[in-house]
C-alpha positions, 0 to 999 in steps of 0.5 A: 293262099290266105292273107297274111297277118300284118304285124307292126314292128316294135320301135324302141323309142330311146334307141330311135332317139339316140340314132337321131341324135347321132345324125341318122334321118328320123325315118331311117332311125326308126327303121333301124331301131326296129331291126335291132340296131342299137347305136350309130357305130353299127352303121359304120361300113368301113373295113376297119369295123369288120370282125377280126379274123383271129376269132375264127377257130382253125384259122391259124392252122389254115394259114400255115397249110396254105402258106406251106403249100405256096412256099413249097410249090405244092399243088392245091385243088379247090373243091367248090359247090354248085351254087352261087355261094360256092362259085363265088367262094371258089373265085375268091380263093382262086384269085386270093391265093394268086394275089398272095403268091401262088402261081396260077399253075399251082391252083386248080378246082373241081366242082361236083355235078349236081346229078352225078356227084351230089353235094360236098367232098364225096369220095368220088370228088376226091378221086376226080380231084386226083387227076390234078395231082394235088397235095392239098384239097381246100373245100369252099362252102362244103366239107363240114359234113363230108366225113367219108370224103375227108377220110378217103382223101387223108387215106390217099395221103392228101391234106384237107382244109375244110372251109364251110359255114353249114352245120356239122353232121349229127351221128347218134345225136353227137356233133361230128366233124371230119378228120381234116388237117384244118377246119374253118367254120364259124358254126363248128364246136368251140368257135367263138367268132361273133358272127355265125352267119358268114356265107361260104364266100365270107369264110373263104375271104377270112381264110385269105386274111389268115393266110396273109397274116401267116405270110407276114409272120414269116417275113414275106410281107411287112406289118400293115401300114408301110405304104405301097407294096414294093419289091424287097430284096428277100422273102417269099411270093407277092401279088405278081405270083412269082416266088421270090417277088416279096412286098414290104406291104401285103396285097390288099384283099378288098378287091375281092369284096364284090364277089363276097357281096354277091355270094353272101346275098345270093345265099340268103344268110342273115345280114348281121352287122358284119355281113352288111359291111361286107355287102356294103363294101362290095356294092361300093365297088360295083357302083364305082365300076371296080368289080370283077369283069364277070360281075360287070358282065352279069349286070350287063346281061341282066340289063341292070345298072351297076352304078346303082347296084343294090342287094336286090340286084345280087339276089334276084338278077346276078345270083340266079344267073350263076345258080342256073349253071349249077342247076341245068349245066355245069358250074364251071361256066359260073366260076370261069365268068367270075375268074376271067380278067378278059371283059369280052370273055366275061360278057360271052360267059355272062350271056351264056349264063343268061340263056341258061337262066331263061331256060331255068325259068321255063322249066321252073314255070312248067314244074311249078304248075305241075306241083301246084296241081298236085298240091290242089289234088292233095288239098281236095283229098283232105276236104279242103284242108292243108296238111301241116307239111307238104311233100310233092313228087312227079316223074317229070320233075327236074332235079335242078329246080326242086329247091326253087319250086319248094320255095315257091310252094312254101311261100304259097301255103306257108308250110314246110315243103319238100319237092322231089325229083328222080335222080340219075341213080334212080333215087328221089332227090329232094330239096326242102324249104321251111317256115319260122319255128320249124328247123328243117334239118332237125325235123329230118333227123327225127324222121330218120330216127322214127323211120331208120331205113327211110332216108338214104341221106339228109343234111342242111340247116333250119330253113333249107335242107336236102334228102334222098330216099327210094321212089317207093318211100315218097308217101311214107316220107310225106306222112312222117314229115307231116307228123313232125310238123303237126307235133311242132307247129301251132296254128299261129305258126302255120299262119303267115305273118308279115312284119311292117313298119307302120304308115309312111307319112305322105310327105315322106313318099318322095324320090329323096326318101326312096334314094335314102332307103335304097342306099342301105343294105337290106336282106335276110334278117334285116328286111327292107322297109315295108309300110302299111296303111289304109287306102281308097282304091281309085282305079285298078287294071291289069297290065301284062296280064298278070300285074295289078296296076293301082291308083290310090288315095290317102289323105287327099294325095293320089299315089301310083302303085303296082302289085306284081303277079297278082290279078284279083281286084281289090275292094274300094278301100283296103289296108295295103302293105307296100314298099317304096320304089323309085320308078324311072321312065324316059329320064323322069323319076317318080315314086311308086308303091309296090304292094306286097299284101292286102286286107279288106 
């Protein structure tokens, strides 16, 4: 609601100089140094620089489980999740297992219905999977907190491989993991893998690398570097999916990296060096037209140019279209889109996902207006003050978009926010989003300790979490939640901060600079460049009724700018935080500033 505090990032001068000496452009060297890059080697995006899979606890056991299942002809069922990370992880596992020798008939999947089954490997989902007569259940992007579901599956004689990236459950302040046959999760106790930020799809990709290594050790494939994969006279399965069709060299897995990139960006995990490499490799495949048919179809449905693919496209165009299926329909649509090899079917499914996403936007828009009206009423009741945390509910809220609306409200007021809707079972199902300095899952844990009968269940991580409670308890929850926020958050914490990169030299505002910046991988924890400077506002007008079109002047140079979804006029002079954008119109490219914030 108020203007954010604008804080310039610190740039370690020695580091920036070292990057320049290694051949990095001066502006880019400054940007990278301020984001923690210490040496040019971190910018090497080649696959050889990926963290080795051997650091993942449980990977060897997972490889043996999967290899045994493939070689013994056992049925495997993947238990997916209903978001983009879960859908891409499922697609990666389905495609990867078949690449590594599983017959198509050996591998199936189930995906929970958000409203009916809830999240994770619940006993109900185990029972649903039983219809496919599995010997092995493989969770992707879930399972680490599914204590009851895993126990139910094991009691039925099933093997369970948990692949996940979420935090384990806390029981009486003790970390507890399920009694699975194997667990691969960089955030499980005792795992020394250097990156704790892998998305669920990243974990699935690493599990396939572990499986391939296990198959090599069994003589199915020869060691790396033997040349093109060729049939050999003896051994196990190969990429043809036929048992007994071995290869002297294992199939490559990099063809799955477009899916890994999509799920990683869409799940808003931290883009550390390892994740940036995964995303960079996936973007390269998209730009060269070598992505899965479903990914290329999603670009088409979103009216985006895959040859110019950027992380922004994955996070704000493709990801939401996959997510929409899980919010309003059935995530099977998203998974089928990502696994089909038929371009026509892929386009039909992508078009259907696009229509669902338009419906999602309409529902979200109406629900956001209702949520903001409730928020305004809350602020009025508090004599204009904002509570330290916000919890909102309306009988007309839609369960499928509570997370999105919570994120929008959180962005507006810079407060930890929960939005609840009535679920199919009559309970309130809430999704929360947080701000820096407030660990949402830990806050819910404290609420549950203070009010033992309040939360039916809860889970999540620092910045996003979910909770279930009775309808009659919403006000009680709001008070308990706000109390924790009041104790944990200072006035400074409750003031939105926008970190920027200082002024952009006027002579650097060129298409060449824009293309240089667009070629990098930016995202969560490695934010895209945001510049800041003082401008004279020459002219301003509304376009499309909700965007502010600006003509600015700095150091004698005129600059075009736009502030999306902002209608309040600026004073004659203002300090603006802005991103550099390359605007194309009728074949011409020109630089435009995209304003993010302003101060008088």
